[in-house]
C-alpha positions in Angstrom: 63.4 -92.5 -51.0 60.7 -91.7 -53.6 58.1 -88.9 -53.0 55.0 -91.5 -52.7 56.6 -92.9 -49.7 57.9 -89.9 -48.0 54.8 -88.7 -48.3 52.8 -91.8 -46.8 55.7 -92.1 -44.1 54.5 -88.2 -43.2 51.0 -88.9 -42.9 51.3 -92.0 -41.1 53.5 -90.2 -38.3 50.7 -87.5 -38.2 48.2 -90.2 -38.1 50.2 -92.3 -35.1 50.8 -88.6 -33.1 46.9 -87.6 -33.3 46.4 -91.6 -32.2 48.4 -90.8 -29.1 47.1 -87.6 -28.7 43.2 -88.5 -28.8 44.2 -91.3 -26.2 45.7 -89.2 -23.9 42.8 -86.7 -25.0 40.2 -88.7 -24.1 41.4 -90.3 -21.0 42.2 -86.6 -19.2 38.8 -85.6 -20.4 37.2 -88.8 -19.0 37.9 -88.5 -15.6 35.6 -85.6 -14.6 32.8 -87.3 -16.2 33.5 -90.6 -14.6 34.1 -89.4 -11.3 30.4 -87.3 -11.8 28.8 -90.2 -13.1 30.1 -92.5 -10.3 28.8 -90.1 -7.3 25.5 -89.9 -9.1 25.2 -93.7 -9.2 26.4 -94.0 -5.7 24.1 -91.7 -4.2 21.2 -93.4 -6.4 22.5 -96.7 -4.5 22.5 -95.6 -1.4 24.5 -97.0 1.5 25.7 -99.6 -0.5 27.1 -97.5 -3.1 30.2 -96.7 -1.2 31.6 -100.1 -1.4 30.7 -100.1 -4.9 32.2 -96.2 -6.0 35.8 -97.7 -6.8 34.1 -100.7 -8.8 32.3 -98.5 -10.7 34.9 -96.2 -11.8 37.2 -99.0 -12.7 34.6 -100.5 -14.7 34.0 -96.8 -16.8 37.5 -96.3 -17.3 38.1 -99.9 -18.3 35.0 -100.0 -20.9 36.5 -96.2 -22.3 39.9 -98.2 -22.9 38.5 -101.0 -24.5 36.6 -98.7 -26.7 39.3 -96.5 -27.8 41.5 -99.9 -28.4 39.0 -101.5 -30.2 38.3 -97.9 -32.5 42.1 -97.0 -33.0 43.0 -99.5 -35.3 40.1 -98.6 -37.6 41.0 -95.5 -37.3 44.2 -96.1 -38.2 43.5 -98.1 -41.1 41.0 -95.8 -42.5 43.7 -93.0 -42.2 46.1 -95.2 -43.7 44.1 -95.6 -46.8 42.9 -91.9 -46.8 47.0 -90.8 -46.4 47.7 -93.7 -49.5 45.1 -92.1 -51.7 46.3 -88.4 -51.4 50.0 -89.1 -51.6 49.1 -91.4 -55.0 46.9 -87.9 -56.2 49.9 -85.7 -55.4 52.7 -87.9 -56.6 50.5 -88.7 -60.1 50.3 -85.0 -60.7 53.9 -84.5 -60.0 55.1 -87.4 -62.1 52.5 -85.6 -65.0 54.2 -82.3 -64.5 57.8 -83.8 -64.7 56.7 -85.8 -68.0 55.4 -82.2 -69.3 58.9 -80.7 -68.4 61.0 -83.3 -70.0 58.8 -83.2 -72.9 59.3 -79.4 -73.2 62.9 -79.4 -72.2 63.5 -82.3 -75.2 61.8 -79.5 -77.4 58.2 -80.4 -77.8 56.9 -77.2 -77.2 52.8 -78.5 -77.9 53.0 -80.6 -75.1 50.1 -79.4 -72.4 49.3 -80.7 -69.0 45.3 -81.3 -67.8 43.9 -78.8 -66.0 40.7 -80.5 -63.9 40.1 -79.2 -60.5 40.3 -75.7 -58.7 43.3 -76.6 -56.3 46.5 -75.7 -56.3 48.2 -78.4 -58.5 45.5 -77.4 -61.5 46.8 -73.9 -60.7 50.1 -75.1 -61.4 49.3 -76.8 -64.4 47.9 -73.9 -65.8 50.6 -72.2 -65.2 52.6 -74.7 -66.9 50.3 -74.4 -70.0 51.0 -70.7 -70.1 54.3 -71.3 -69.9 54.6 -73.8 -72.9 52.3 -71.8 -74.9 55.2 -68.7 -74.9 57.6 -70.9 -75.4 56.4 -72.3 -78.3 55.6 -68.8 -79.4 59.0 -67.9 -78.6 60.4 -71.1 -80.7 57.7 -70.6 -83.4 59.2 -66.7 -83.8 62.7 -67.7 -83.6 62.4 -70.4 -86.4 60.3 -67.9 -88.6 62.7 -65.3 -87.9 65.6 -67.4 -89.1 64.1 -68.6 -92.2 62.8 -64.7 -93.0 66.5 -63.5 -92.7 67.7 -66.0 -95.2 64.8 -65.2 -97.2 65.8 -61.6 -97.1 69.3 -62.2 -97.4 69.3 -64.6 -100.6 67.9 -61.8 -102.9 71.1 -59.1 -102.5 73.8 -62.1 -101.9 72.6 -64.0 -105.3 72.5 -60.7 -107.0 75.7 -59.4 -105.8 77.5 -62.9 -106.5 75.7 -62.3 -110.2 77.0 -59.3 -110.6 80.7 -60.5 -109.5 80.7 -63.4 -112.0 79.3 -61.0 -115.0 82.4 -58.9 -113.7 84.6 -61.8 -114.1 83.3 -63.1 -117.5 83.9 -59.7 -118.9 79.7 -59.5 -119.4 79.9 -56.5 -117.2 82.5 -53.9 -116.8 83.9 -53.9 -113.6 83.1 -50.4 -112.2 79.5 -51.2 -113.2 79.7 -54.2 -111.3 81.2 -52.7 -107.9 78.6 -50.2 -108.3 75.8 -52.9 -108.5 77.4 -55.0 -105.7 77.9 -52.0 -103.3 74.0 -51.1 -103.7 73.2 -55.0 -102.8 75.4 -54.4 -100.0 73.5 -51.3 -98.7 70.3 -53.5 -98.4 72.1 -56.3 -96.5 73.3 -53.7 -94.4 70.4 -52.0 -93.8 68.3 -55.5 -93.0 71.2 -55.9 -90.4 70.9 -52.5 -88.7 66.9 -52.8 -88.9 67.4 -56.3 -87.0 69.9 -55.0 -84.6 67.3 -52.2 -83.9 64.3 -54.5 -83.4 66.0 -56.8 -81.0 67.2 -53.9 -78.8 63.6 -52.3 -78.7 62.1 -55.4 -77.8 64.8 -55.9 -75.3 64.0 -52.7 -73.8 67.9 -51.3 -74.5 67.0 -48.2 -76.8 69.0 -45.2 -76.1 66.5 -42.4 -75.6 67.2 -38.7 -74.8 63.5 -37.4 -74.8 63.1 -33.6 -74.8 60.3 -31.1 -75.7 60.3 -30.8 -80.0 58.0 -28.5 -81.9 55.7 -30.3 -83.7 55.9 -27.9 -86.7 59.9 -29.3 -86.7 58.9 -32.6 -86.7 56.9 -32.4 -89.3 59.3 -30.5 -91.2 62.5 -32.6 -91.3 59.7 -35.4 -92.2 58.9 -33.2 -95.2 62.3 -32.0 -96.2 63.6 -35.6 -96.0 60.9 -37.5 -98.3 60.1 -34.6 -100.7 62.4 -36.1 -103.5 61.8 -39.9 -102.8 58.2 -39.0 -102.9 58.7 -37.0 -106.0 60.7 -39.4 -108.2 57.8 -42.2 -107.5 55.4 -39.5 -108.7 53.0 -39.4 -105.5 52.0 -36.5 -103.8 53.5 -35.9 -100.3 51.0 -33.3 -98.7 51.9 -32.2 -95.0 49.5 -30.3 -93.2 50.9 -28.1 -90.1 49.1 -27.3 -86.5 47.1 -24.0 -86.8 49.0 -23.4 -83.0 52.4 -24.4 -81.8 52.7 -27.5 -80.3 55.4 -29.4 -78.3 56.0 -33.1 -77.9 57.8 -35.1 -75.7 60.2 -37.3 -77.7 63.7 -38.3 -78.8 63.9 -36.2 -82.0 66.0 -38.6 -84.0 63.9 -41.4 -82.8 60.6 -39.6 -83.9 62.1 -39.0 -87.4 62.9 -42.9 -87.6 59.7 -43.5 -86.7 57.7 -41.0 -89.4 60.3 -42.3 -91.9 58.9 -45.8 -91.7 55.4 -44.7 -91.9 56.3 -42.5 -94.7 58.1 -45.0 -96.4 55.5 -47.7 -95.9 53.0 -45.4 -97.5 55.1 -44.5 -100.3 55.6 -48.3 -101.2 52.0 -48.8 -100.7 50.7 -46.0 -102.6 50.3 -46.2 -106.9 51.7 -43.4 -109.1 49.5 -40.4 -109.2 48.1 -40.6 -105.6 49.2 -38.8 -102.7 50.0 -39.3 -98.7 49.0 -36.7 -96.3 51.0 -36.4 -93.2 49.6 -34.1 -90.3 48.5 -33.9 -86.5 45.6 -33.8 -84.1 45.5 -33.3 -80.4 43.6 -35.5 -78.1 44.1 -35.0 -73.9 47.7 -35.7 -73.1 48.8 -36.4 -76.7 49.6 -35.7 -79.9 48.6 -37.7 -83.0 50.5 -37.9 -86.2 48.6 -39.5 -88.6 50.0 -40.9 -92.0 47.0 -41.4 -94.5 47.8 -43.2 -97.7 45.4 -44.0 -100.9 46.8 -47.4 -101.4 44.5 -50.7 -101.5 44.2 -50.7 -97.4 45.0 -53.2 -95.1 42.3 -56.6 -94.5 41.0 -56.4 -90.8 42.6 -59.7 -90.3 46.1 -58.3 -90.9 45.7 -54.7 -89.1 47.7 -56.2 -86.0 50.0 -58.4 -87.8 51.6 -55.6 -90.0 53.2 -54.6 -87.0 55.1 -58.5 -86.7 58.7 -58.7 -88.0 59.0 -59.5 -91.7 55.3 -60.0 -92.3 53.4 -59.2 -95.6 49.5 -58.9 -96.1 50.6 -59.1 -99.6 52.5 -62.1 -100.3 53.2 -61.4 -103.6 55.1 -58.0 -103.2 58.5 -58.1 -104.3 60.9 -58.8 -101.7 63.2 -56.1 -101.1 61.0 -53.3 -100.8 61.8 -52.6 -97.7 63.6 -54.8 -94.5 60.1 -56.0 -93.4 60.8 -54.7 -89.7 59.9 -51.1 -90.6 56.8 -51.1 -88.7 57.7 -53.5 -85.8 60.6 -51.0 -85.2 58.0 -48.1 -85.2 55.9 -49.2 -82.7 58.7 -50.5 -80.3 59.9 -47.1 -80.1 57.0 -45.2 -79.9 56.0 -47.4 -76.9 59.5 -47.1 -75.7 58.3 -42.9 -75.2 55.2 -43.7 -74.1 53.3 -43.4 -76.9 51.8 -46.2 -79.7 51.7 -46.7 -82.7 48.4 -47.9 -84.5 46.2 -48.6 -87.9 43.0 -47.8 -89.4 42.5 -49.4 -92.5 39.5 -50.0 -94.7 40.1 -51.8 -98.0 40.5 -50.5 -100.5 40.3 -46.7 -99.5 43.9 -47.0 -98.0 45.4 -47.0 -94.6 45.7 -44.1 -91.7 49.0 -45.1 -89.3 48.7 -42.9 -86.0 51.7 -42.6 -83.9 50.6 -41.3 -80.6 53.2 -39.1 -79.0 52.8 -37.8 -75.4 51.9 -34.0 -75.4 53.9 -31.6 -73.5 54.7 -28.0 -72.1 57.1 -25.5 -73.6 58.3 -23.8 -70.5 61.3 -21.5 -69.7 63.0 -23.9 -67.6 63.3 -27.8 -67.8 60.3 -29.0 -70.2 57.8 -31.8 -68.1 54.8 -34.2 -69.8 51.8 -32.8 -69.7 49.6 -35.0 -67.3 
């Protein structure tokens, strides 16, 4: 049986039950009133009223019964029409929802439902639209990710093929071609590894082993790791250490991964002859690592998009300079460790990336985060 027929049938059953209850209640409730009025009328008539008492009671009951008999069909008709309208409205909304869900199932993620009204059906339509919007974004992200990965891999694959063909034709020495192919394979390997980290971070499956780590040690390791790359690009790396000992509650390996992505991003966007500063500042409950470059900066409309996978504010920037997911990884790891990564940029004065890490106390026992 269709939903409309079932709803209408249920409504009609309710109407019939209520009609029977109404008649029974009217009959029972009317008896005391009828007796009372019959007694009053008999008293008004006098001695003759005693003989008319039975006829008066029967007449009043008959009048009540006839009134109910006349009113009941009218009430049933009105109730049936009301039930039909209500059932039709509900089934119409269900049909719209069914059509929308069918469209979503077939891949039409742009389908939306009308949301007029303030009842539960309108709330359901709004929830459906929110779900459709989320699915549309996921699908767009999936398509974009596939395209971006293909684009990122195309360059090293083409280069590796070119080196192999050059070696085969005798243009390049075999040893030189092998070295170049290995370099391109390393680029692809780094991209695959970074995408694996991104997927694990976004799924909340990244392995973390947080402990109290000295801020000086975090800065020292980052400085040692990046001194040579900065020197080779003729960019100055200035590291400022805090005046007093500080500790942060982080996974030290993941913390270095965050700084590596932030410093690598700063190095790629800082012209030769300029510098990058790495310093810290303290706020209640957290230590903020600041990576300040002196590049061209980021336009205001791009300050949040730079954390999206493969997004590049400068579309003309050469592909291959980084995997395109470094900032995505940095923010994801920071948030997994109860922190965050934000950016402040004013073109063309450069950008400042801020990694907020939880401040902690260093005790003789087990360290614990500062509230």
